[in-house]
Residue frames relative to the residue before (quaternion, step in Angstrom):
aa qw qx qy qz dx dy dz
X 1.0000 0.0000 0.0000 0.0000 0.00 0.00 0.00
X 0.0299 -0.7899 0.6125 -0.0017 3.54 -1.07 0.89
X 0.6570 -0.5151 0.3894 0.3892 3.54 -1.36 0.04
X 0.3562 0.8047 -0.4449 0.1663 3.55 1.27 -0.32
X 0.7191 0.4661 -0.2736 0.4368 3.61 0.81 -0.94
X 0.6770 0.4801 -0.2997 0.4705 3.60 1.19 -0.30
X 0.6277 0.5624 -0.3275 0.4272 3.59 1.21 -0.54
X 0.3343 -0.7424 0.5406 0.2117 3.60 -0.73 1.00
X 0.2403 -0.8086 0.5195 0.1363 3.58 -0.87 0.89
X 0.6781 0.3167 -0.3069 0.5880 3.45 1.28 0.57
X 0.6665 0.4722 -0.3550 0.4547 3.59 -1.23 0.23
X 0.5441 -0.6696 0.4345 0.2585 3.50 -1.31 0.17
X 0.8127 -0.2690 0.1963 0.4781 3.51 -1.20 -0.47
X 0.6169 0.5676 -0.3455 0.4218 3.58 0.98 -0.80
X 0.6735 0.4834 -0.2873 0.4798 3.56 0.99 -0.87
X 0.6182 0.5470 -0.3280 0.4593 3.57 1.08 -0.84
X 0.6976 0.4867 -0.2787 0.4458 3.56 0.83 -0.97
X 0.6281 0.5458 -0.3207 0.4524 3.55 1.15 -0.75
X 0.7077 0.4809 -0.2631 0.4458 3.58 1.05 -0.71
X 0.5352 0.6942 -0.3683 0.3099 3.54 1.18 -0.70
X 0.6690 0.5167 -0.3416 0.4109 3.70 0.78 -0.76
X 0.6557 0.5238 -0.3128 0.4448 3.57 1.18 -0.49
X 0.4841 0.7130 -0.4340 0.2625 3.62 1.16 -0.34
X 0.0518 -0.7559 0.6525 -0.0100 3.49 -1.12 0.98
X 0.2504 0.8320 -0.4657 0.1681 3.58 1.14 0.58
X 0.7626 0.0360 -0.0865 0.6401 3.61 1.28 -0.27
X 0.6748 -0.5390 0.3293 0.3816 3.58 -1.23 -0.03
X 0.4732 0.7134 -0.4421 0.2676 3.63 1.15 -0.17
X 0.5582 0.6193 -0.3857 0.3950 3.63 1.11 -0.55
X 0.6063 0.6259 -0.3525 0.3412 3.60 1.07 -0.66
X 0.7876 0.2940 -0.1499 0.5204 3.58 1.08 -0.76
X 0.5894 0.5799 -0.3713 0.4225 3.57 1.16 -0.44
X 0.5576 -0.5955 0.4593 0.3514 3.56 -1.20 0.47
X 0.7970 -0.1481 0.1559 0.5644 3.56 0.89 -0.86
X 0.4890 -0.5830 0.5276 0.3776 3.54 -1.31 0.26
X 0.2586 -0.7720 0.5680 0.1203 3.56 -1.06 0.83
X 0.2557 -0.8030 0.5256 0.1168 3.56 -0.41 1.22
X 0.5886 -0.5451 0.4586 0.3823 3.57 -1.34 0.30
X 0.1756 -0.7762 0.6010 0.0735 3.53 -1.28 0.49
X 0.5489 0.6102 -0.4649 0.3320 3.52 -1.18 0.62
X 0.7066 -0.4410 0.3043 0.4621 3.61 -1.21 0.05
X 0.5124 -0.6671 0.4577 0.2880 3.54 -0.94 0.99
X 0.7651 0.2702 -0.2008 0.5488 3.65 1.06 -0.40
X 0.1600 0.8088 -0.5428 0.1602 3.56 0.94 0.84
X 0.4589 -0.6751 0.5002 0.2890 3.56 -1.03 0.74
X 0.7633 0.2835 -0.1381 0.5638 3.56 1.16 -0.71
X 0.0530 -0.7591 0.6468 0.0506 3.52 -0.95 0.91
X 0.1544 -0.7770 0.6055 0.0767 3.54 -0.97 0.90
X 0.1121 -0.8099 0.5747 0.0355 3.57 -0.71 1.10
X 0.1860 -0.7722 0.6026 0.0771 3.52 -0.84 1.13
X 0.7005 -0.5004 0.3306 0.3867 3.57 -1.24 -0.33
X 0.7547 -0.2402 0.2497 0.5571 3.57 0.49 -1.24
X 0.5799 -0.5519 0.4364 0.4107 3.61 -1.08 0.45
X 0.3276 -0.7044 0.5933 0.2110 3.56 -1.21 0.58
X 0.7982 -0.3101 0.2365 0.4591 3.50 -1.37 -0.21
X 0.6848 0.4824 -0.2866 0.4651 3.60 0.88 -1.01
X 0.6601 0.5165 -0.3072 0.4507 3.54 0.91 -0.95
X 0.6491 0.5330 -0.3168 0.4406 3.55 0.95 -0.88
X 0.6829 0.4815 -0.2661 0.4806 3.58 1.02 -0.85
X 0.7730 0.3784 -0.1866 0.4738 3.60 0.89 -0.95
X 0.3898 -0.7570 0.4518 0.2663 3.62 1.16 -0.40
X 0.6514 0.4610 -0.3360 0.5002 3.55 1.21 0.58
X 0.5452 -0.6397 0.4519 0.2988 3.56 -1.15 0.68
X 0.8843 0.0379 -0.0276 0.4646 3.60 -1.17 0.71
X 0.3774 0.7056 -0.5079 0.3189 3.53 0.64 1.22
X 0.5915 0.5497 -0.3712 0.4584 3.63 1.26 0.08
X 0.8117 -0.2708 0.1812 0.4848 3.61 -1.21 -0.31
X 0.6513 0.4850 -0.3300 0.4812 3.62 0.96 -0.75
X 0.6451 0.5228 -0.3216 0.4550 3.61 1.03 -0.65
X 0.6408 0.5069 -0.3325 0.4711 3.56 1.06 -0.72
X 0.6420 0.5000 -0.3330 0.4765 3.57 1.05 -0.77
X 0.6194 0.5439 -0.3361 0.4555 3.59 1.03 -0.78
X 0.6272 0.5407 -0.3412 0.4449 3.55 0.97 -0.81
X 0.6684 0.4993 -0.2938 0.4665 3.61 0.95 -0.90
X 0.6422 0.5144 -0.3183 0.4707 3.62 1.05 -0.88
X 0.6307 0.5386 -0.3386 0.4444 3.62 0.95 -0.81
X 0.6298 0.5328 -0.3221 0.4646 3.56 0.97 -0.86
X 0.6757 0.5186 -0.2757 0.4455 3.53 0.91 -1.10
X 0.7287 0.4354 -0.2231 0.4792 3.55 1.09 -0.80
X 0.4796 -0.6894 0.4161 0.3487 3.59 1.33 -0.11
X 0.4924 0.6290 -0.4416 0.4085 3.54 1.09 0.77
X 0.3047 -0.7313 0.5803 0.1887 3.60 -0.85 0.93
X 0.4438 -0.7032 0.4869 0.2674 3.58 -0.68 1.06
X 0.6205 0.5777 -0.3279 0.4168 3.54 1.10 -0.78
X 0.7064 0.4452 -0.2517 0.4893 3.61 1.23 -0.42
X 0.6368 0.5154 -0.3155 0.4788 3.60 1.35 0.05
X 0.3277 -0.6849 0.6104 0.2255 3.57 -1.15 0.67
X 0.0850 -0.8211 0.5644 0.0022 3.56 -0.54 1.19
X 0.1561 0.7879 -0.5849 0.1125 3.61 -0.85 0.94
X 0.3844 -0.6985 0.5487 0.2517 3.58 -1.32 -0.07
X 0.5661 -0.5937 0.4463 0.3574 3.56 -1.18 0.53
X 0.7549 0.1846 -0.1226 0.6173 3.63 1.12 -0.62
X 0.3829 -0.7950 0.4488 0.1413 3.51 -0.82 1.13
X 0.7219 0.3726 -0.2393 0.5318 3.59 1.27 -0.22
X 0.5329 -0.6224 0.4877 0.3013 3.61 -1.13 0.71
X 0.1106 -0.7506 0.6473 0.0732 3.56 -0.95 0.97
X 0.1348 0.8211 -0.5401 0.1264 3.57 -0.68 0.98
X 0.2234 -0.7250 0.6172 0.2085 3.53 -1.34 0.04
X 0.4338 -0.7100 0.4865 0.2667 3.59 -0.95 0.77
X 0.0222 -0.7164 0.6973 0.0114 3.49 -1.26 0.86
X 0.7738 -0.1384 0.0277 0.6175 3.53 0.01 1.38
X 0.8011 -0.2268 0.1955 0.5182 3.57 -0.81 -1.03
X 0.5996 0.5855 -0.3564 0.4130 3.62 1.27 -0.27
X 0.2574 -0.7282 0.6127 0.1679 3.48 -1.26 0.56
X 0.1729 -0.8213 0.5424 0.0362 3.57 -0.34 1.29
X 0.5227 -0.6579 0.4572 0.2914 3.54 -0.83 1.04
X 0.0578 -0.7665 0.6393 0.0191 3.58 -1.06 0.83
X 0.4912 -0.6864 0.4432 0.3020 3.52 -0.85 0.95
X 0.4867 -0.6678 0.4646 0.3183 3.64 -0.81 0.86
X 0.5074 -0.6362 0.4998 0.2967 3.54 -1.20 0.74
X 0.6792 -0.4929 0.3585 0.4089 3.57 -1.29 0.43
X 0.6498 0.5337 -0.3059 0.4464 3.54 0.99 -0.87
X 0.6800 0.4942 -0.2905 0.4571 3.55 1.03 -0.74
X 0.6010 0.5403 -0.3320 0.4865 3.51 1.21 -0.65
X 0.6692 0.4887 -0.2910 0.4783 3.57 0.92 -0.95
X 0.6496 0.5518 -0.3148 0.4176 3.60 0.95 -0.88
X 0.7187 0.4423 -0.2209 0.4889 3.59 1.10 -0.88
X 0.4509 0.7397 -0.4259 0.2610 3.61 1.22 -0.40
X 0.6209 0.5586 -0.3858 0.3919 3.72 0.84 -0.64
X 0.6073 0.5474 -0.3545 0.4537 3.56 1.11 -0.61
X 0.6743 0.4790 -0.2868 0.4834 3.55 0.88 -0.92
X 0.6413 0.5280 -0.3417 0.4396 3.60 0.92 -0.82
X 0.6615 0.5029 -0.3132 0.4597 3.56 1.02 -0.80
X 0.6024 0.5465 -0.3540 0.4617 3.55 1.04 -0.75
X 0.6445 0.5225 -0.3204 0.4572 3.61 0.91 -0.86
X 0.6730 0.5030 -0.2948 0.4552 3.57 0.97 -0.93
X 0.6789 0.4773 -0.2954 0.4734 3.64 1.05 -0.67
X 0.7323 0.4251 -0.2588 0.4648 3.56 0.78 -1.01
X 0.1304 -0.8135 0.5521 0.1277 3.62 0.99 -0.82
X 0.1179 0.8354 -0.5346 0.0488 3.64 0.73 0.80
X 0.5182 -0.6335 0.4854 0.3075 3.54 -1.24 0.53
X 0.7895 0.0318 -0.0032 0.6129 3.52 1.23 -0.54
X 0.1891 -0.7782 0.5907 0.0988 3.54 -1.10 0.76
X 0.1972 -0.7498 0.6171 0.1342 3.61 -0.87 0.94
X 0.1925 -0.7985 0.5678 0.0538 3.60 -0.59 1.25
X 0.0927 -0.8450 0.5266 -0.0098 3.55 -0.34 1.25
X 0.8528 0.1117 -0.1237 0.4949 3.56 -0.47 1.23
X 0.6791 -0.5459 0.3276 0.3654 3.54 -1.26 0.49
X 0.6234 0.5346 -0.3687 0.4354 3.63 0.98 -0.65
X 0.6461 0.5055 -0.3053 0.4836 3.57 0.94 -0.91
X 0.6453 0.5238 -0.3173 0.4566 3.58 0.97 -0.95
X 0.6395 0.5072 -0.3348 0.4708 3.64 0.89 -0.80
X 0.6775 0.5171 -0.2993 0.4289 3.55 0.89 -0.89
X 0.8003 0.3455 -0.1242 0.4741 3.54 0.92 -1.05
X 0.8115 0.2762 -0.0925 0.5066 3.56 1.03 -0.80
X 0.6086 -0.5990 0.3336 0.3994 3.61 1.28 0.11
X 0.6521 -0.5898 0.3459 0.3275 3.52 -1.23 0.68
X 0.6757 0.4892 -0.3103 0.4559 3.63 1.15 -0.38
X 0.5110 0.6482 -0.4290 0.3669 3.62 1.22 -0.15
X 0.1532 -0.7946 0.5844 0.0597 3.59 -0.92 0.91
X 0.3792 -0.7477 0.4994 0.2186 3.58 -0.43 1.21
X 0.6383 0.5528 -0.3353 0.4177 3.60 0.94 -0.82
X 0.7173 0.4286 -0.2503 0.4890 3.60 1.08 -0.66
X 0.7944 0.3419 -0.1477 0.4798 3.61 0.98 -0.74
X 0.4011 0.7509 -0.4689 0.2354 3.63 1.19 -0.01
X 0.8157 0.2808 -0.2018 0.4637 3.50 -1.11 0.70
X 0.6303 0.5015 -0.3395 0.4858 3.61 1.26 0.12
X 0.5267 -0.6076 0.4846 0.3444 3.53 -1.21 0.57
X 0.0356 0.7615 -0.6461 0.0381 3.58 -0.92 0.95
X 0.3332 -0.7367 0.5376 0.2394 3.59 -1.24 -0.07
X 0.4453 -0.6482 0.5420 0.2964 3.51 -1.09 0.66
X 0.6930 -0.4937 0.3019 0.4299 3.65 -1.10 0.41
X 0.6872 0.4749 -0.2785 0.4739 3.61 1.12 -0.57
X 0.6102 -0.5836 0.3340 0.4189 3.59 1.35 -0.03
X 0.4899 0.6461 -0.4625 0.3587 3.61 1.19 -0.06
X 0.4669 -0.6752 0.4900 0.2933 3.63 -0.90 0.93
X 0.0269 -0.7991 0.5997 -0.0333 3.58 -1.07 0.75
X 0.1437 -0.7305 0.6571 0.1184 3.49 -1.41 0.36
X 0.2315 -0.7829 0.5645 0.1215 3.52 -0.86 0.98
X 0.0420 0.7723 -0.6330 0.0339 3.52 -1.15 0.72
X 0.6608 -0.4722 0.3845 0.4388 3.57 -1.31 -0.04
X 0.5255 -0.5737 0.5026 0.3769 3.51 -1.29 0.15
X 0.5567 -0.6284 0.4039 0.3635 3.62 -0.89 0.82
X 0.5755 0.5872 -0.3980 0.4068 3.65 1.04 -0.42
X 0.5974 0.5539 -0.3510 0.4617 3.57 1.16 -0.63
X 0.6503 0.4798 -0.3244 0.4915 3.62 1.05 -0.67
X 0.5986 0.5553 -0.3710 0.4424 3.63 0.99 -0.71
X 0.7350 0.4264 -0.2182 0.4799 3.62 0.93 -0.91
X 0.5050 0.7127 -0.4065 0.2679 3.60 1.19 -0.32
X 0.4410 -0.6635 0.5419 0.2676 3.56 -1.20 0.70
X 0.7147 0.3362 -0.1984 0.5804 3.57 1.29 -0.49
X 0.0526 -0.8758 0.4771 0.0510 3.54 0.81 1.11
X 0.6637 0.5209 -0.3273 0.4254 3.63 0.73 -1.02
X 0.6752 0.4953 -0.2998 0.4571 3.55 0.86 -1.02
X 0.7363 0.4572 -0.2516 0.4307 3.59 0.75 -1.04
X 0.5833 0.5424 -0.3588 0.4867 3.53 1.23 -0.56
X 0.6613 0.5185 -0.3019 0.4502 3.56 0.96 -0.89
X 0.6432 0.5077 -0.3096 0.4824 3.57 1.04 -0.77
X 0.6358 0.5254 -0.3256 0.4623 3.59 0.97 -0.77
X 0.6330 0.5235 -0.3033 0.4830 3.55 1.00 -0.87
X 0.6289 0.5394 -0.3241 0.4566 3.59 0.96 -0.93
X 0.6466 0.5132 -0.3320 0.4564 3.63 0.91 -0.90
X 0.6535 0.5126 -0.3141 0.4600 3.59 0.96 -0.88
X 0.6367 0.5335 -0.3264 0.4511 3.57 1.02 -0.74
X 0.5670 0.5547 -0.3651 0.4874 3.59 1.18 -0.64
X 0.6552 0.5266 -0.3057 0.4472 3.61 0.89 -0.89
X 0.6295 0.5351 -0.2998 0.4769 3.54 1.08 -0.87
X 0.6677 0.4918 -0.3016 0.4705 3.61 0.92 -0.89
X 0.6554 0.5081 -0.3169 0.4603 3.62 0.96 -0.81
X 0.6247 0.5186 -0.3510 0.4665 3.62 1.07 -0.62
X 0.3169 -0.7809 0.4873 0.2289 3.58 1.08 -0.63
């Protein structure tokens, strides 16, 4: 089962966002608070794709508003990128988690869930038509660059999505948040974003 039957293949972003809450393409909708749509200019030159909404995003209904989002905001400033000019989205639109007491702990989406949600991301790419895509983390990399792509080996290099759109892969900002070598890993993350800026020209 995939999201294909829920994704509109005509119309623009407004229609896409309106249809997203109805999606039953995988089982994640059953436990999540809501589907979290992408945000940003519909004709953004840069699209940034993360993995999945976290606890904060699931509750608030907006992308990158939790700890990883705050770190991303700082990194964007360091790299000279205005968040308001970027289209931000996730490869999977519902929060996957496991409960530990009252806390909801992020759980990596399964391969089937990534595949099921892909039609939403594909349609976002068709509507936005970005000049460059920043692929953040392994889930986004699996969705856009295939299961054999390794972010750790290819980060910060120019690659291409299957349709030919230029891309740069990097880690997900949540990995930097959790890092024991925060200063080093934050610097590397910013460096990857600077590569994206140079490629945009």
